[in-house]
N, C-alpha and C positions, 0 to 999 in steps of 0.2 A: 890429887887435882892434876900434877905432872902426868900421870898414866893416863889419865882422862884426855888432856890435852894432846898426848902423844897420840892417842886412838883416833881423835877427832882429825889429826893432822894427816894420818895415814887414811883415813877414810875418804879426806878430799882428794888426796893424790889418787886414789884408787878409782874416783868417780871419774876423774880426768882421764887417767888411763884406758877406762873402758868405754869412752866416748865414742869411739870408732868401732866397736864391736856389734854385732848383730842381735841386739836384745831390745826390748821393749820401751826402755828408759825409765824402768823402776827396779832394775836389778844392779846391786853394786858389784856382783861377780860375774864375768862372763862365763859362757859355756866353753867347758874343756872337751869332755867328751873322751878323754883317755883311757880311765880305768873304770871298767863296769865290774862291780863287786856282786851282781846277781840282783835279786828281786827282795822287795821288802813287800809284804803282805797286810793290808789293813783288817783291823778288827771290827766287828759289827757293833757300834754304839760303845765300844771300848778300844783302847789302844791295843794293836795287836803285839805280837812277840817282838820285842825289842832285839835289833841287829846291829853288829858292829859295822861300821864304815870308816874308812881312812879318809884323812883329809886330801882333798881334790879329787876324791872319786865318787862315784855315783850310783844309786840304786835304782832300778825301774819300778814302779807302781802301776799296776793296771788300774785305768780309771772307766767310768761310765759317764757319759753324757747327762748332766744334770745332779749328779751326785757330788755331796760335799764332803772334803776331807780335812782331817787337822793331822798335819804333819809336824813332827818334833824331834829335837836332840835332846829336850830336857833330861837332867841326871848325868848329862855327859861331865867330864872333868876339865874340858877346856872350851875357852871362848869360841863358840862356832857361827858359821855363816851357812845359812840355809837357801837355796834357791831350787824351784822346779821349773823345768824346762819341757815344753811339748817335746814327745818322743818322735814326732815325724818333721815338724817345722824347726824346733829346736829354738823357739821364742820363747821368751820368759813367761812365765804363767804366775809366779809367787815368788816373794823374797821376804826374808827377816834376818836381822842381826840384833838380837838383845830384846829382851822384854816382850816375847809374843804373847798370843792369846792364850797358850796353855802353860807357860811359867815365865817367871820374872829372872832378872839376871844376865849374864854374859851367853847363856844358850839360847838356841833359836826354836822358833815355832811359826807356823802360819796355818790360817784356814783359808781353803779353795774350793769353789764349785766348779767342776770340769765342764768344758761346754764341746766335748768330744769324745767319743770311745777310741780308747787306745792306750797308751802308755804316758806317764809322767817321769821324765828323768830327774831323780831327788840328787841334787849336788850336794856334797857337805865341804865345807871348807874352814879350817882354822883361821882366825881373823889375823891377817887381812888378806882375804883373797888370793890364796895359794901358798900359804906357809904349811908345811908339812910338820907333822909330829910324830917323828919314829917311835915305834913301839907302842902308840896308842891309838885308841878308835873313839869316834863317837858314838853314843848310842841312837839309833835312829828307829821309830815308831810311828805307826799311822793308825788313826781312828777314822772310821766312816760314821758320818754323823746323820746320814739319811737312813732311816728305818721302814720296815715294810710289814704291815699286819693283813694276813689272808683273812677276809669278811666273808668269805664264801659259804653259803648255808650249809649246815651239816645234815638238813633233812634227807632223808633217802629218795631215790628217784627210781623211777621204772626202767629197765633195761632198753626199751623202746623211745625212752625219752633222753633229753639232755638238761645240763645244768649251766647256769649264767656263773660266771666267776667274777669275783670282785675283790678289791685290795684298798687298803688306805696308806698314803705315805706320811711318815712321821719325821720329825727332825728338820734339818735344814736342807731345803733341795730346790730344784728348778724343775720339776715336772718329768723326773725321768721315765724311760719306759720300763714297765713291769714286764718280766719275762715268766711265762707259765711253763710248768713241766709235769709229768706224771711220776710220782714216785714209785707208786706201786698199784697194780690192779688193771693194768692196761686201758685201751680206749684211745682217744684222739682229742687234741685241742685245736681249735681255729678261733683266733683272735681271744676273745673272752668267752667261749662257748666249750664245753666239754661234752663228748658224745662217748658213751661207754660201748665196748665191743663184747661185754659179757656182765653177768651178775657178780656180786661179792662186795667186799670192802676195797674202796678205792681212796688213794691219799695223793692230793694235788698240792704242788708248791708254787709260790709266789715269790719271786727274786728280782732284786735290785743291788746290784754290786755284789757285796759280799754278804748281804743280808738277807734272810730267807724266812718264810713262814709256811706251815703246812696245815692242811685241813684234810680229815678223814670223814667220809660218808659212806652208806651202802647203797649198792645198786640192787634192787630186787627183782629176780627173775620174772620177765613176762610169760602168762601161761598161754598168751595167744588169744586172738579174737574170735568169739564165739561164730560158729557157722552152723546153721540148722540145715542139715542135709536129708531131712525127712521128705520123703515121696509127697508130692502135692497132686497126685491122681485122685480122682474121686472114689468116694467109698460109699457102699450101701449102709443104710441104718440096721435096724434089727439087733442091735448089739456087736455089729462086725468090729474087729479090732485092727490097728496099724502099729507096727514098731517103728519108733523114734530114733532117729539117728542124728548125731551130731559131732562136730570137731572143735578143738581138741577134746580128747576124753575127760570125762571127770565132772562135765557140766550137769545141770538139772533143767528137766522139762517141767512145764506149766502150761495150763490151759488159759488163754488170754480172755477169750472171748467166744461165743457160740455154743453150738450142742455139743454134749458128749463129756467126756472126763479124761484125766490123765492120772496114771499111777506108774510111778518109775518110768521105763522109756516104753511105754504102751499107752495108745490112745485107744478108746473105746467109745464108737459112735452110740447116740441114744438108739433105745428100742423103738421109738416113734419120733416124728418130726424131721425137719433138714434145716440145713442152713449151711453156713461157713465157720469151720473150727479155726480158730488162730492158736498156734502153739509156739511159745518161746523156748529158745534153748539158752540157758545163761552159764556163763563161765564166772566164777566168784571173784571179788578182787582178792589181790595178793599183794600184802604190803602196800607200797604207794602204786601199785598198778590196779587201776580201777576194773570195777566188774564190767562185762560186754555181754550183749544179748542180741539174739537173731530170731525172727519170727518165720514161721512157715504156715501157709494156709490149706486146709483139707476142706473140700466141698461134701457134704453129706446128702 
C-alpha cells in the first residue's frame, strides 16, 4: 500500500511538472529526444523482434496512415512508461503506464492507429518519467494489427489484355492505402490495373505497412489477330485456282459462302456457275487468348 501511494504521489508531481511541456494532454512523460537508439520494426499480425531500449531513450517506428499498431514493453524487468511521439511534430500520439492492452502489471503497452505516413518516436522511461536504470534495458516490440489479403484472380490473361487487381484489408485499421508492386514477370501497374509486357508467369504483391500478400498468374502469348491477305481480284470459273494467304502464319482457311471449294491454302472455282466466294482465315485460340478470323471475297 505504501509503495502504491508513493507511486501515485510521484505520478501527481510528474503531471504537474509537465503541464508546461508541448504535449497533447494525455502524456505523462514529455518528449526528450536526446538518445535515439535506432529503429524498431513491427511484425505482421505478430510482435516483431524484441529490441533493447534504455530508460529515457527512444526508437523510431515507420508507420503508415490508417494502420493500427500495438507497442509494448511486456516482459521487461522494470516498471516502464511508454510514449509515442509524432516524428515530425513531436506531439503525443499514445501513452501507457501499467496494465495496457497487451499485458498487465507494471510494464507498458498501447494500441494506436496512425493518422500520417512517417515515423513514430517510441520513448521508453523507467517510472517515473526519466529515472535511469544503469546496466538494464526494457524489451520493446511492435505488432502491426492491420493485415492484407491479395484477392486478385489467378485466372490467366492474354498478353494484349489487362488484369484488375483487388485486395481485402483485415484486422484493425482506418482504410490505409494499399500499395501494388510487381514481384516478378515484368509489366506495369496503374492504380489497380496490371498490364503485361510479355507472356509468362507473373507475381503481383499487395502491401500495407509491413504486411503483404502475393498472387501468381499466367499471361498467355497472343498469337496475333488474323489478317486474310488473299487477293480479291476476280477469277474465272472452269476450275481455276487461287493461292490463299494470311498473317500471322499457322491459321486455317475455310469457305464461308459462295461457289467453289477450299483445300488447305488453295481456293478452287466451280467448273460452272458464278458468284462471290467468301473465304475466312482463322487463328485458333491460345490459352486465354480468343480465336480471331478475317474474311476475303473473290468474285467468280
